C-alpha positions in Angstrom: 0.0 0.0 0.0 2.9 2.3 0.6 4.2 1.9 -2.9 0.7 2.4 -4.3 0.6 5.8 -2.5 4.0 6.7 -3.8 2.9 5.8 -7.3 0.1 8.3 -6.9 -3.0 6.2 -6.4 -5.7 8.2 -4.7 -7.3 6.9 -1.5 -10.9 5.9 -0.9 -11.9 5.3 -4.4 -14.0 2.2 -5.4 -12.1 1.5 -8.6 -8.4 2.0 -9.6 -6.6 2.5 -12.9 -5.0 -0.5 -14.5 -1.5 1.0 -13.9 -1.8 0.1 -10.2 -2.9 -3.5 -10.8 0.5 -5.0 -9.9 0.8 -3.3 -6.6 -2.8 -4.1 -5.7 -2.1 -7.8 -6.5 0.9 -7.7 -4.2 -1.1 -6.1 -1.4 -3.9 -8.7 -1.9 -1.4 -11.6 -1.7 0.1 -10.1 1.4 -3.3 -9.8 3.1 -4.1 -13.4 2.3 -0.8 -14.5 3.8 -1.5 -12.5 6.9 -5.0 -14.0 7.2 -3.7 -17.6 6.8 -1.0 -17.0 9.4 -3.4 -15.5 11.8 -5.8 -18.4 11.5 -2.9 -20.9 12.0 -1.8 -19.0 15.1 -5.3 -19.1 16.5 -5.4 -22.9 15.8 -2.1 -23.3 17.7 -3.4 -21.3 20.7 -6.7 -23.2 20.7 -5.0 -26.6 20.4 -2.6 -25.7 23.2 -5.3 -24.6 25.6 -7.6 -27.6 24.8 -5.1 -30.4 24.9 -3.8 -31.9 28.1 -0.2 -32.5 26.9 2.5 -31.0 29.0 5.8 -29.8 27.5 8.9 -31.5 28.6 11.6 -29.9 30.8 13.9 -29.0 27.9 12.5 -29.6 24.5 15.4 -27.8 22.8 17.8 -30.3 24.4 21.2 -28.5 24.4 20.0 -25.0 23.9 20.0 -23.1 27.2 20.3 -19.5 28.4 23.7 -20.1 29.9 26.9 -19.1 28.1 29.7 -21.6 28.4 33.2 -20.5 28.1 
C-alpha cells in the first residue's frame, strides 16, 4: 500500500486505474498470507489450551540460556 501511495494512487476510491494493478495484487497476496498465518496462530493457541499435553523440561535439548566459556 505504501508503494501504491508513492505511485500516486488516490485513496478511498471504489475503482483504480490499470496501472496500479501489480501493486494491488501484491497487497492482496500479502493480506491473504496475513489471514492464513493469523488463523494458523489461532489454531495453535486453541489446540494448546484444549489439549492436556505437557511440555517436557527442555524440548530444545542442548539450547540453554547459559553461556559456556
